[in-house]
C-alpha positions, 0 to 999 in steps of 0.5 A, a space after each residue: 645299299 642294295 644287296 648282290 643278291 635276293 630271295 625272291 620267292 621262298 617257298 614249304 610245303 609240308 605232308 604227312 601220310 602215315 608217320 612220314 612227314 615229305 618236306 619241300 622247300 623252293 625258293 629262287 635267288 638271284 645274282 644280280 652282280 655279273 659274277 657269282 657270288 656265294 649264297 647259304 642256305 641255313 634248314 635245321 631238319 630233325 636227328 632221324 630224317 634226311 635229305 632225299 633229293 635236291 635240284 638247282 634250277 639254274 638259266 632253265 636248265 634243272 640239275 639234280 644233285 648226286 650223293 658223294 663223299 662229304 671230302 670229295 662232293 667239297 672237292 667239287 663245288 670249290 673247284 667249281 665256284 673258282 670256275 666262277 660256275 653255279 653250284 650247290 653243297 648240302 
């Protein structure tokens, strides 16, 4: 049985300058279903590291992530998913 989704690109690029490392993770996922489906990515980062940007490209349009309180972000994500919309949560 074939999966409903597939990761067809996964690229990691890290640069180190002075004492700071910048890592960009790029992935491309295709959904083969006729309806929305959830895909999870798990990435471990060092204890003192942080995520400074989150972007999603959906049907040719880029969406920049916005920092929100955890509960508010989860609620907004859940509402979007229940409507069948694309959404991301970090």
